[in-house]
VOBA-135305 format. One record per residue (C-alpha): x, y, z. Coordinates in pm, whole numbers, padded with zeros to 5 digits, always signed. Example, Ala and Ser with C-alpha at 12.3 -4.5 7.8 and 13.67 -1.06 7.14 Angstrom:
# residues 2
+01230-00450+00780
+01367-00106+00714
# end
This chain:
# residues 605
-02039+00922-04277
-01707+00728-04223
-01415+00941-04173
-01268+00977-04466
-01521+00927-04692
-01800+01111-04853
-02173+00991-04845
-02129+00973-05283
-01854+00806-05266
-02021+00524-05023
-02295+00497-05199
-02092+00370-05516
-01912+00159-05265
-02267-00050-05139
-02355-00077-05517
-02057-00286-05616
-02038-00693-05619
-01904-00873-05295
-01594-00973-05438
-01552-00594-05573
-01569-00497-05224
-01372-00718-05091
-01099-00717-05347
-01110-00328-05285
-00993-00350-04899
-00705-00577-04968
-00593-00363-05249
-00611-00049-04971
-00461-00309-04706
-00173-00364-04942
-00136-00041-05044
-00069+00069-04648
+00116-00209-04614
+00328-00072-04885
+00365+00255-04776
+00482+00149-04405
+00722-00074-04574
+00874+00263-04737
+00819+00514-04478
+01031+00241-04257
+01281+00212-04525
+01291+00649-04532
+01327+00568-04124
+01607+00308-04180
+01804+00553-04443
+01869+00821-04116
+02175+00777-03875
+02248+00975-03556
+02612+01075-03664
+02853+01312-03492
+02935+01615-03674
+03297+01711-03549
+03357+02107-03627
+03756+02217-03812
+03796+02499-03552
+03591+02688-03286
+03561+02982-03536
+03663+03329-03363
+03665+03257-02975
+03626+03579-02765
+03936+03611-02508
+03681+03762-02253
+03478+03434-02203
+03765+03273-02076
+03830+03534-01834
+03499+03518-01720
+03423+03148-01609
+03064+03211-01546
+02979+03309-01859
+03084+02976-01991
+02845+02806-01732
+03150+02691-01506
+03080+02633-01162
+03310+02788-00861
+03269+02462-00711
+03433+02308-01018
+03666+02593-01049
+03818+02498-00737
+03804+02161-00814
+04002+02213-01103
+04289+02415-00935
+04370+02082-00792
+04517+01967-01072
+04570+02304-01276
+04761+02612-01241
+04575+02933-01198
+04578+03041-01550
+04458+02678-01681
+04158+02644-01487
+03965+02741-01825
+04080+02650-02150
+03930+02609-02502
+03752+02317-02426
+03509+02507-02154
+03441+02714-02468
+03049+02659-02628
+03038+02620-03022
+03042+02822-03298
+02684+03010-03290
+02712+03047-03689
+02832+02718-03718
+02503+02586-03578
+02264+02824-03722
+02409+02698-04107
+02340+02344-03962
+01953+02483-03865
+01936+02641-04213
+02069+02314-04383
+01737+02137-04146
+01972+01952-03909
+01783+01927-03585
+02053+01883-03324
+02010+01623-03107
+02310+01722-02812
+02639+01899-02811
+02973+01859-02712
+03213+02143-02590
+03526+01899-02519
+03505+01749-02875
+03355+02038-03068
+03108+01884-03217
+02694+01791-03248
+02540+01426-03263
+02191+01472-03531
+01984+01200-03716
+02101+01247-04066
+02013+01092-04419
+02254+01001-04647
+02199+01311-04860
+02187+01486-04522
+02550+01368-04470
+02661+01434-04817
+02540+01802-04822
+02713+01910-04506
+03044+01751-04564
+03118+01981-04789
+03069+02282-04558
+03371+02447-04470
+03358+02427-04127
+03283+02020-04075
+03616+01798-04026
+03416+01481-04004
+03096+01268-03991
+03050+00975-03798
+02831+00729-03647
+02674+00760-03261
+02785+00440-03111
+02495+00276-02943
+02470-00014-02685
+02246-00232-02554
+02304-00404-02252
+02121-00690-02002
+01909-00585-01720
+02030-00688-01405
+01861-00996-01241
+01679-00907-00917
+01545-01056-00631
+01289-00949-00361
+01425-00871-00078
+01337-01105+00201
+01144-00973+00510
+01469-00981+00746
+01768-01146+00871
+01807-01176+01217
+02157-01311+01225
+02331-00941+01105
+02407-00776+01390
+02312-00416+01221
+02424-00177+01437
+02693-00023+01424
+02887+00184+01638
+02788+00508+01527
+02410+00443+01627
+02387+00336+01259
+02097+00047+01173
+02201-00071+00852
+01941-00331+00787
+02083-00560+00487
+02270-00327+00382
+02545-00394+00626
+02715-00702+00399
+02786-00509+00133
+02933-00184+00330
+03078-00427+00588
+03284-00647+00323
+03417-00261+00205
+03466-00144+00597
+03257+00164+00552
+03074+00082+00872
+03404+00123+01022
+03423+00461+00906
+03118+00611+00941
+03205+00508+01285
+03510+00747+01269
+03246+01066+01171
+03294+01036+00764
+02991+00960+00578
+03094+01235+00260
+02980+01565+00399
+03153+01829+00143
+03185+01598-00140
+02968+01602-00456
+02886+01317-00640
+02796+01309-00997
+02568+00986-01136
+02501+00901-01485
+02181+00634-01545
+01828+00543-01681
+01698+00801-01454
+01586+00828-01076
+01242+00735-01046
+01138+00815-00644
+01424+00989-00520
+01161+01249-00361
+00926+01021-00200
+01158+00652-00125
+01199+00692+00241
+01589+00589+00161
+01623+00856-00085
+01349+01171+00001
+01628+01340+00233
+01939+01302-00025
+02084+01602-00097
+02045+01700-00497
+02161+01998-00620
+02091+01989-00944
+01948+01671-01190
+01856+01668-01526
+01677+01495-01795
+01875+01458-02181
+01667+01250-02331
+01375+01442-02290
+01525+01774-02225
+01404+01830-01893
+01469+01918-01533
+01266+01595-01487
+01509+01259-01386
+01220+01048-01320
+01011+00819-01553
+00880+01034-01818
+00507+00980-01973
+00539+00683-02262
+00896+00535-02132
+00925+00205-02048
+00791+00082-01721
+01118+00049-01575
+01294+00368-01686
+01448+00532-01411
+01414+00251-01157
+01852+00106-01220
+01929+00431-01150
+01734+00492-00822
+01925+00184-00738
+02272+00283-00769
+02163+00625-00604
+02022+00412-00329
+02301+00222-00287
+02618+00509-00320
+02377+00793-00066
+02052+00644+00026
+01985+00645+00413
+01648+00440+00592
+01784+00365+00893
+01695+00003+01003
+01692-00087+00600
+01939+00086+00361
+02221+00297+00444
+02419+00425+00129
+02812+00443+00150
+02795+00844+00141
+02480+00951+00264
+02646+01292+00368
+02725+01345+00048
+02493+01573-00245
+02465+01466-00596
+02401+01566-00899
+02210+01385-01126
+02183+01328-01492
+01947+01052-01675
+02169+00986-02031
+02039+00633-02073
+01711+00526-02261
+01508+00162-02148
+01319-00053-02364
+01257-00374-02404
+01394-00661-02654
+01448-00961-02712
+01816-00967-02605
+01912-00680-02426
+01694-00398-02254
+01904-00077-02146
+02001+00174-02489
+02277+00368-02414
+02404+00614-02612
+02731+00795-02598
+02628+01115-02711
+02417+01171-02397
+02684+01029-02237
+02941+01248-02336
+02692+01511-02228
+02610+01456-01936
+03011+01419-01814
+03080+01743-01924
+02704+01905-01765
+02848+01749-01418
+03181+01861-01457
+03080+02246-01521
+02821+02208-01217
+03149+02137-00983
+03134+01723-00885
+03445+01535-00791
+03326+01193-00800
+03094+01099-01095
+02972+00704-01062
+02853+00584-01370
+02684+00241-01385
+02663+00246-01796
+02964+00160-02053
+02943+00119-02472
+03170-00231-02675
+02885-00405-02892
+02672-00197-03030
+02354-00211-03282
+02275-00014-03565
+02629+00114-03614
+02969+00042-03514
+03148-00182-03271
+03482-00152-03082
+03684-00458-03107
+03926-00545-02857
+04203-00415-02959
+04014-00091-02969
+04017-00111-02594
+04310+00106-02554
+04157+00367-02347
+04180+00606-02658
+04019+00499-02951
+03677+00516-02782
+03477+00861-02730
+03340+00789-02376
+03682+00662-02292
+03811+00969-02450
+03580+01239-02258
+03659+01015-01874
+04004+01142-01966
+03945+01473-02036
+03699+01470-01678
+04021+01385-01542
+04248+01620-01699
+03962+01830-01505
+04041+01679-01148
+03712+01451-01177
+03774+01069-01060
+03549+00850-01271
+03439+00572-01138
+03289+00330-01415
+03155-00050-01405
+03363-00263-01591
+03054-00450-01774
+02883-00792-01722
+02991-00939-02082
+03152-01237-01868
+03526-01320-01781
+03659-01427-02090
+03672-01388-02486
+03703-01714-02568
+03639-02003-02288
+03829-02261-02497
+04138-02062-02493
+04043-01888-02166
+04112-01502-02339
+03990-01230-02085
+03948-00906-02171
+03606-00840-02202
+03539-00463-02080
+03309-00217-02164
+03428+00161-02252
+03509+00337-02072
+03677+00104-01826
+03959+00135-02081
+04041+00488-02010
+04343+00515-01778
+04377+00781-01455
+04033+00662-01369
+03853+00330-01176
+03713+00053-01333
+03508-00137-01071
+03434-00572-01078
+03219-00727-00909
+03269-01035-00675
+03030-01199-00479
+02984-01177-00081
+03265-01415-00031
+03517-01217-00237
+03506-01460-00559
+03515-01293-00936
+03126-01307-01041
+03105-01516-01322
+02954-01207-01516
+03157-00956-01426
+03431-00844-01725
+03812-00849-01737
+04167-00661-01845
+04397-00669-01964
+04316-00329-02232
+04461-00404-02605
+04762-00147-02478
+04829-00398-02165
+04705-00227-01871
+04582-00413-01568
+04181-00426-01565
+03993-00346-01286
+04149-00104-01079
+03952-00324-00746
+03634-00495-00711
+03324-00483-00442
+03027-00660-00377
+02844-00683-00711
+02644-00997-00667
+02314-00939-00393
+02343-00607-00336
+02084-00412-00101
+01935-00170-00297
+01546+00029-00306
+01271-00042-00511
+00977+00133-00611
+00819+00347-00427
+00913+00204-00049
+01046-00138-00110
+01410-00317-00172
+01538-00584-00342
+01878-00771-00399
+02031-00656-00740
+02361-00815-00912
+02624-00670-01181
+02916-00424-01211
+02629-00156-01168
+02632-00163-00778
+02973-00230-00777
+03055+00061-00861
+02861+00320-00659
+02988+00125-00352
+03328+00201-00460
+03243+00577-00612
+03107+00610-00267
+03431+00509-00062
+03586+00787-00307
+03367+01037-00159
+03465+00911+00171
+03839+00958+00099
+03767+01306+00004
+03543+01389+00288
+03820+01350+00499
+04108+01494+00272
+03968+01779+00041
+04308+01870-00099
+04365+01505-00318
+04307+01504-00653
+04175+01238-00846
+04487+01048-00904
+04560+01014-00531
+04224+00868-00455
+04227+00662-00670
+04645+00600-00556
+04487+00543-00207
+04213+00310-00313
+04415+00106-00470
+04748+00057-00298
+04458-00024+00017
+04268-00276-00154
+04219-00648-00004
+04474-00866-00301
+04242-01126-00389
+04312-01419-00617
+04149-01691-00778
+04238-02069-00899
+04359-02012-01253
+04702-01925-01354
+04578-01618-01498
+04410-01480-01182
+04678-01592-00948
+04868-01289-00934
+04879-00978-00816
+04755-00813-00940
+04555-00967-01174
+04280-00917-01455
+04006-01015-01261
+04025-00862-00939
+04249-00578-01032
+04422-00506-00711
+04162-00693-00460
+03849-00556-00320
+03832-00222-00191
+03962-00181+00209
+03780+00190+00259
+03899+00191+00661
+04261+00176+00526
+04219+00450+00204
+04048+00700+00411
+04365+00644+00627
+04467+00859+00911
+04182+01138+00947
+04362+01538+00945
+04462+01613+01280
+04244+01872+01462
+04510+02101+01644
+04492+02018+02075
+04467+02395+02207
+04738+02471+02466
+04977+02254+02275
+05335+02390+02088
+05415+02248+01783
+05790+02186+01625
+05699+02403+01286
+05446+02589+01126
+05183+02468+01008
+04855+02629+00824
+04563+02405+00829
+04284+02452+00615
+04038+02683+00697
+03673+02604+00782
+03403+02540+00661
+03544+02532+00298
+03396+02594+00097
+03222+02926+00303
+02978+03167+00268
+02968+03468+00489
+03312+03340+00744
+03609+03089+00782
+03815+03037+00997
+04217+02988+00947
+04428+02814+01220
+04794+02794+01224
+05037+02663+01422
+05344+02796+01532
+05655+02704+01685
+05690+03021+01902
+05681+03410+01908
+05733+03452+01543
+05734+03709+01241
+05420+03571+01026
+05222+03724+00727
+04889+03560+00632
+04693+03723+00357
+04426+03577+00127
+04528+03597-00321
+04334+03569-00565
+04402+03314-00911
+04580+03616-00983
+04899+03618-00740
+04722+03908-00641
+04680+03987-00223
+04338+04072-00196
+04308+04054+00214
+04589+04066+00441
+04448+03863+00790
+04745+03874+01020
+05094+04070+01028
+05309+04044+01337
+05419+03801+01575
+05217+03483+01582
+05170+03304+01945
+05313+02975+02077
+05072+02712+02036
+04759+02725+01772
+04554+03068+01671
+04290+03070+01492
+04198+03394+01200
+03906+03514+01076
+03833+03598+00716
+03520+03792+00807
+03297+03830+00554
+03534+03786+00244
+03623+04157+00282
+03882+04247+00096
+04170+04544+00228
+03943+04780+00102
+03572+04643+00257
+03415+04468-00055
+03283+04190-00046
+03479+03963-00299
+03333+03790-00560
+03272+03370-00561
+03564+03221-00633
+03893+03073-00576
+04086+03190-00369
+04462+03063-00163
+04562+03122+00209
+04948+03214+00189
+05128+03185+00498
+05481+03339+00502
+05681+03261+00824
+06013+03146+00891
+06129+03164+00524
+05917+02961+00371
+05521+02973+00232
+05244+02709+00312
+04941+02748+00074
+04605+02623+00124
+04296+02683-00095
+03960+02833-00003
+03610+02831-00203
+03369+03151-00153
+03029+03096-00303
+02829+03399-00226
# end
């Protein structure tokens, strides 16, 4: 029996004439075509939208007093404490969305796709009638389209078997293989030789996934703190069944550029750092473009990595020309209009340094008038690092996007090699790739090296080090002959100059000319930590631990100091009554010679 037909009906069909038989099939075929067209029309009528709420309802003040309830890690609080006062480490932007509002949307048949605490909004696929109905809900403020951007896939070439002319081995005994050129150009090898490789720094990545990170020789030993797939909603950031064959390869390449390590093959800039991975981008096949980047997933991923404690976020994604939605005009590249640019600014205020790609949209908006300003969002945001691409000789790549922003700020901030960057590919392979997608993780890695050497620096201080120490680059055209300019920014990243002088390690037996409270080590710590004090002589001092409320938690030492260097222990993070303190941020305070010195401490159980 044919599926969907009864025997009696089939017998009737057999008795009909051939003409009727053919005609019937044509009719049925046309019917199916019409149904398909109607179905497509129905699908086309849906639009992914941001639904922004008017307020947060009646949030509990208890939540603000207990960051753990909000999913904010202690690592994030420690990082925030570098830029925010203790009473403002947590604010209303950290509050979850009002559950009653979400329940009412569910009752209206709305399937929520993603949510944003920072914007007090959710995204969802909406029909025209749904948009009209929920617009009248009293708690809904605005309904706007989610922008979707298609970008070109980066060009890649197979990696040659060897390059015998390279002197690959550094003073630190590391064989850089064919990644030597991209690291030497920005003086990373010199920093590695001084023992700085990113230890103690947490780097977040936003990309299309991270294939083979558990098995590839250059990736399998990377310390992954957390990973999440915002596309499939699970904790596996590799390619999922049914996804485009290349999904996750771009992100794996950027991850290897910043954090990979296989001696003799590829070494990442900050291979000693820890990583948080967010899959927020969808690969697809198409004529003009292959990456579908959706700003709602980007925002959600950035918020998550901030809460998880990322110090630096490397993002080789961006938004400019959109499909199925609005495009941002050049006039809107002002750092405050694009959704992702707004999110980047919030991340900066919470102590995260976002390092993002300028884009591969070419140098000129109009080649005839030589008008520049082709950047993608969030590269237009303030308080971040936007990265352009040059070749190994320092000449601007023809695809590298340019500034200025619409409000006149110079972009990019810096440039790094973005042509023939050596990256991993597949389960054991390598390739050379082009694009600001790869100059970006090189630069983000340098930011991590700076923080590894100087963990107390704020994002803006790291940004200032990157720009003020960059090697100035100029072009032949009048528009890029000044410094800084909108092709090269402040110039080529110089890791050695940006890291600068390493913190001075006290020399036992020496006598300083003033009191110095050094950062404790390890920091963050679990168990006990060592606090170092340098004293010019025997004087009365008070060394104590305080919490974020300014309350004394533990008196470490009170009495006369010894001249020279003294080492004190905070054993097992106990308070003055012998009870272990809670995980969190604390301050070590030294009172000596009528002055106070502080160092931040993060204790993690």
